[in-house]
C-alpha positions in Angstrom: -19.2 -1.2 -30.7 -16.0 -0.7 -28.7 -15.8 2.9 -29.9 -19.2 3.6 -28.3 -18.0 2.2 -25.0 -14.8 4.2 -25.2 -16.6 7.5 -25.6 -16.3 9.8 -22.6 -19.3 11.9 -21.5 -19.4 14.7 -19.1 -22.2 13.8 -16.6 -21.7 16.8 -14.3 -24.7 19.2 -14.2 -27.3 16.5 -14.8 -28.1 15.6 -11.2 -26.0 12.5 -11.4 -25.4 11.2 -7.9 -22.1 9.5 -8.8 -20.6 12.7 -10.2 -22.0 15.1 -7.6 -19.8 13.8 -4.8 -16.3 15.4 -4.8 -15.2 15.4 -1.2 -11.7 16.6 -1.9 -12.8 19.2 -4.5 -10.4 17.8 -7.1 -10.6 19.6 -10.5 -10.4 16.3 -12.4 -12.4 14.0 -10.2 -13.0 10.3 -11.2 -15.7 8.6 -9.1 -15.8 4.8 -8.8 -18.4 4.5 -6.1 -22.1 4.4 -7.1 -22.8 1.3 -9.2 -23.8 2.7 -12.5 -21.8 2.8 -15.7 -20.1 5.7 -17.4 -21.2 4.1 -20.6 -24.1 5.5 -22.6 -27.5 4.0 -22.4 -27.9 2.3 -25.9 -29.7 4.1 -28.7 -32.5 1.5 -28.9 -33.6 2.2 -25.3 -33.6 6.0 -25.9 -35.5 5.5 -29.2 -38.1 3.4 -27.4 -38.7 6.2 -24.9 -38.7 8.8 -27.6 -41.2 6.9 -29.7 -43.7 6.9 -26.8 -43.2 10.6 -26.3 -44.6 11.1 -29.8 -48.0 10.8 -28.2 -48.8 13.9 -26.1 -50.6 12.2 -23.2 -48.8 10.4 -20.3 -51.8 9.3 -18.2 -52.4 6.3 -16.1 -51.5 3.1 -17.8 -50.9 -0.7 -17.4 -48.0 -2.5 -19.0 -49.2 -4.4 -22.1 -48.7 -7.9 -23.2 -45.6 -6.8 -25.2 -43.9 -5.7 -21.9 -44.4 -9.1 -20.3 -43.5 -11.1 -23.5 -40.2 -9.1 -23.6 -39.5 -10.2 -20.0 -40.4 -13.9 -20.7 -38.3 -13.8 -23.9 -35.3 -12.4 -22.2 -35.6 -14.9 -19.3 -35.7 -17.8 -21.8 -32.9 -16.5 -24.1 -30.5 -15.3 -21.4 -31.1 -17.7 -18.5 -32.8 -20.7 -20.0 -36.0 -20.3 -17.9 -38.4 -21.5 -20.5 -41.0 -22.6 -17.9 -42.1 -19.1 -16.8 -45.6 -18.0 -17.3 -47.1 -14.5 -17.5 -48.6 -15.1 -14.0 -45.2 -15.7 -12.5 -44.1 -12.1 -13.3 -45.1 -8.8 -11.6 -43.9 -5.3 -12.0 -41.8 -3.7 -9.2 -40.7 -0.1 -9.0 -37.1 -1.2 -8.1 -35.3 -4.3 -7.0 -34.6 -2.8 -3.6 -38.2 -1.9 -3.2 -39.1 -5.5 -4.1 -36.6 -6.7 -1.5 -38.3 -4.6 1.2 -41.7 -5.9 0.2 -40.4 -9.5 0.3 -38.9 -9.0 3.8 -42.2 -7.7 5.1 -44.1 -10.5 3.5 -41.9 -13.3 4.8 -40.9 -12.1 8.3 -42.1 -10.3 11.4 -40.4 -7.5 13.3 -37.6 -9.0 15.3 -37.0 -11.9 13.0 -33.6 -12.7 11.7 -32.7 -12.2 8.0 -29.5 -13.9 6.8 -27.2 -12.0 4.5 -23.7 -12.8 3.1 -20.8 -10.5 4.1 -19.3 -8.5 2.7 -22.6 -7.4 1.3 -24.6 -4.6 -0.3 -25.0 -1.9 2.3 -28.6 -1.2 1.4 -29.6 -4.7 2.5 -28.7 -3.7 6.0 -30.6 -0.5 5.7 -33.7 -2.3 4.6 -33.5 -5.1 7.2 -32.7 -2.8 10.1 -35.2 -0.1 8.9 -38.0 -2.7 8.9 -37.2 -3.7 12.5 -35.8 -7.1 11.5 -32.4 -8.5 12.7 -29.5 -8.5 10.4 -27.7 -11.9 10.6 -24.5 -12.4 8.6 -22.6 -15.3 7.2 -19.1 -14.4 6.1 -17.7 -15.4 2.7 -14.2 -17.0 3.0 -11.2 -16.0 0.8 -9.5 -19.1 -0.3 -6.6 -17.5 -2.1 -8.4 -17.3 -5.4 -12.0 -16.3 -4.8 -14.6 -15.8 -2.1 -16.6 -18.9 -1.3 -19.6 -19.7 0.8 -18.8 -21.3 4.2 -21.7 -23.7 4.2 -21.1 -24.9 7.7 -21.0 -21.4 9.1 -24.1 -20.4 7.0 -26.1 -23.3 8.5 -25.0 -22.6 12.0 -25.9 -18.9 11.7 -29.3 -19.7 10.3 -30.1 -22.2 13.1 -28.6 -20.3 16.1 -30.3 -17.0 15.1 -33.7 -18.5 14.1 -33.4 -17.0 10.7 -36.8 -16.6 8.8 -35.5 -15.5 5.4 -32.2 -15.6 3.4 -31.4 -12.6 1.2 -29.1 -13.7 -1.5 -27.2 -11.5 -4.0 -26.5 -13.4 -7.2 -24.2 -12.5 -8.8 -22.6 -11.1 -5.7 -22.1 -7.4 -4.9 -19.3 -6.5 -3.9 -17.0 -9.4 -4.7 -18.2 -10.1 -8.2 -18.7 -13.8 -7.6 -20.9 -15.7 -9.9 -22.2 -18.7 -7.9 -21.9 -22.1 -9.4 -24.8 -24.5 -9.6 -23.3 -26.6 -6.8 -23.0 -23.6 -4.5 -26.6 -22.5 -5.2 -27.9 -26.1 -4.7 -26.0 -26.3 -1.4 -27.4 -23.0 -0.2 -30.9 -24.1 -1.2 -30.4 -27.3 0.7 -29.6 -25.5 3.9 -32.7 -23.3 3.5 -34.9 -26.3 2.7 -33.7 -28.2 5.8 -34.7 -25.3 8.1 -37.7 -24.0 6.2 -36.1 -20.6 5.3 -37.6 -18.9 2.2 -35.2 -17.1 -0.1 -35.2 -13.6 -1.5 -32.9 -13.6 -4.6 -31.6 -10.2 -5.7 -30.5 -11.0 -9.3 -30.1 -7.5 -10.7 -26.6 -8.4 -11.9 -27.8 -11.5 -13.8 -26.9 -10.2 -17.2 -23.4 -9.1 -16.3 -21.6 -12.4 -16.2 -18.5 -13.3 -18.2 -17.6 -16.9 -18.7 -20.7 -18.8 -17.6 -24.5 -18.4 -17.9 -26.4 -16.9 -14.9 -28.3 -19.6 -13.0 -31.6 -18.3 -11.5 -31.8 -19.5 -7.9 -35.4 -20.6 -8.3 -34.2 -23.0 -11.0 -31.8 -25.1 -8.9 -34.4 -27.4 -7.3 -38.1 -28.0 -7.0 -37.9 -26.7 -3.4 -36.2 -23.4 -4.6 -38.9 -23.0 -7.3 -41.6 -23.0 -4.6 -39.8 -21.0 -2.0 -38.0 -18.1 -3.8 -39.0 -14.5 -4.5 -36.6 -13.5 -7.4 -36.0 -9.9 -8.4 -34.6 -8.6 -11.7 -34.1 -5.4 -13.6 -32.6 -4.1 -16.8 -31.3 -1.0 -15.1 -27.7 -2.2 -14.4 -27.4 -3.8 -17.8 -28.5 -0.9 -19.9 -27.4 1.9 -17.6 -30.9 3.3 -17.0 -31.2 3.3 -13.2 -32.6 6.9 -13.4 -35.9 5.6 -14.8 -36.5 2.9 -12.2 -38.1 -0.4 -13.3 -37.8 -3.9 -12.0 -39.9 -7.1 -11.9 -40.3 -10.1 -9.6 -40.5 -13.8 -10.5 -42.5 -16.0 -8.1 -43.6 -19.4 -9.2 -45.5 -20.5 -6.2 -49.1 -19.1 -6.4 -49.5 -19.0 -2.6 -46.2 -17.2 -2.1 -46.9 -14.9 -5.0 -50.2 -13.8 -3.6 -48.6 -13.2 -0.2 -45.8 -11.2 -1.7 -48.0 -9.2 -4.1 -50.4 -8.3 -1.3 -47.5 -6.7 0.5 -46.4 -4.9 -2.7 -49.8 -3.5 -3.3 -50.2 -2.3 0.3 -47.1 -0.2 0.0 -47.9 0.9 -3.6 -44.2 0.1 -4.4 -45.2 -1.8 -7.5 -46.7 1.0 -9.5 -45.1 1.1 -13.0 -43.7 4.1 -14.8 -44.9 4.5 -18.3 -41.6 5.5 -19.8 -39.7 2.9 -17.8 -41.9 0.2 -19.1 -41.1 1.4 -22.7 -37.4 1.4 -21.8 -37.5 -2.2 -20.5 -39.4 -3.4 -23.5 -37.0 -1.8 -25.9 -34.0 -3.1 -24.0 -35.2 -6.7 -23.9 -36.5 -6.8 -27.5 -33.3 -5.3 -29.0 -30.5 -5.6 -26.5 -29.1 -9.2 -26.6 -26.1 -8.4 -29.0 -25.4 -5.1 -27.3 -25.3 -6.8 -23.9 -23.0 -9.5 -25.2 -20.5 -6.9 -26.4 -20.9 -4.9 -23.2 -20.0 -8.0 -21.1 -16.9 -8.5 -23.2 -15.9 -4.9 -22.6 -16.5 -5.0 -18.9 -14.7 -8.3 -18.6 -11.7 -6.7 -20.2 -11.9 -3.7 -17.9 -12.1 -5.8 -14.8 -9.3 -8.1 -15.9 -7.1 -5.2 -16.7 -7.7 -3.8 -13.2 -7.1 -7.1 -11.5 -3.9 -7.6 -13.4 -2.7 -4.1 -12.7 -2.9 -4.8 -9.0 -1.5 -8.3 -9.2 1.6 -7.2 -11.2 2.3 -3.9 -9.4 0.9 -4.4 -5.9 0.7 -8.1 -5.1 0.0 -7.3 -1.5 -3.5 -6.2 -2.5 -6.0 -9.0 -2.6 -8.2 -8.8 -5.7 -10.5 -11.7 -6.7 -10.4 -12.8 -10.4 -13.4 -11.1 -12.0 -16.4 -13.4 -12.8 -19.2 -10.9 -13.2 -20.7 -7.5 -12.4 -18.3 -4.6 -13.0 -17.2 -4.3 -9.4 -13.8 -5.2 -7.8 -13.3 -5.9 -4.1 -9.9 -4.5 -3.2 -8.4 -5.7 0.1 -5.4 -3.6 1.2 -5.1 -5.0 4.6 -2.0 -7.1 3.8 -0.3 -3.9 2.9 -1.1 -2.5 6.4 -3.3 0.3 4.9 -6.6 1.3 6.6 -9.7 2.8 4.9 -9.2 6.3 6.3 -5.7 6.6 5.0 -6.6 5.0 1.6 -9.6 7.2 1.0 -7.6 10.4 1.9 -4.6 9.5 -0.3 -6.8 8.4 -3.3 -9.1 11.4 -2.7 -6.3 13.9 -3.0 -5.5 12.4 -6.4 -9.1 12.7 -7.5 -10.1 9.0 -7.1 -13.2 8.2 -5.1 -13.9 4.5 -4.1 -16.6 3.0 -1.9 -15.4 2.6 1.6 -15.4 -1.1 2.3 -16.6 -0.5 5.9 -20.0 0.4 4.5 -20.3 -3.2 3.0 -22.0 -5.4 5.6 -19.9 -6.7 8.5 -16.5 -6.2 7.0 -13.3 -4.8 8.3 -11.1 -1.8 7.7 -8.8 -1.6 4.7 -11.2 -2.7 1.8 -12.5 -0.6 -1.1 -15.1 -1.3 -3.7 -14.1 -0.2 -7.2 -16.5 0.3 -10.1 -14.7 -0.4 -13.4 -17.6 0.3 -15.7 -16.0 3.3 -17.5 -14.4 4.1 -20.9 -11.0 2.4 -21.1 -9.1 5.7 -21.6 -10.4 6.8 -18.3 -9.6 3.5 -16.6 -6.0 3.8 -17.8 -5.8 7.3 -16.2 -7.1 5.7 -13.0 -4.2 3.2 -13.1 -1.8 6.0 -13.5 -3.1 7.9 -10.5 -3.2 4.7 -8.3 0.5 4.3 -9.2 1.2 7.8 -8.0 -0.6 7.2 -4.8 0.9 3.8 -3.9 
């Protein structure tokens, strides 16, 4: 399987967003920004789509029972959520679309929505674009990892009259996989102040040394006050055929959320995407396990590269996702200088300033690439620094 992950593909010329941005016009450009993998979508997903294309009609459709059973089986096998029912699950076009529908369902214009910082930049776009107020609670670096400042989180929630908490679990961009104790503590704050939770759990499959814990599973209160959103698109590198789903256990909350989804028509399924999800969840458990081992090795190699060669760069130990949050501020380097210097060497990172409420001098690195290419990245970083 490692040989498959090591294989390098040329994605230029296929409308790939990640590979279409070359701001310094470098002839051997390596992008590490957009969060999709440069690892091929597995054959069983492609075969699932191809099999459906054997029939010449692609008209209106509804996902069948096999689609929902694939989701319920994956949830039970991968996360231990054996108590889900078919009624708890609904199709979403994308996780971010589901987030937007959840924000509309739970809040009114002007209401505060709490987000951890640094955070996924599209959360800010959704919240601000819907006329809500972005309220941040900053994660704290303790010398080993980023942690939740529970006191600050509760203070921000109360002082800003927050009406919803948007949680990213596992966390983008720091790669934190929250412990049960942290999730329970966050749920406790929300329970005390009547704040429902929107849990973006798109990274749930990409954890390394511990099982993902769904937020709705940490307490009875969380089970009745959480809109959870999942997708196979990160796991199986199929974001180009968008598909996602929501899990809402509370019937009243589910009806409220689905009413908003239906009004925007942002829960209309795509026929081929549904086939891709079904194939991925029916056949992908072993492939996902081997992928996680590969990604863990990549992220550990990257973290160790910085720790050994540039100890002034703060890099959290990888726990999940395939992202690394690189803080160059102790070296006295700002984002403009970093991006220009790396860009001239053909390396493109995400500017950390785009990640919610964070300062200058941080970059987000996507390490989901064939290892030979990753080693070339290390070589060029060495030239630059």
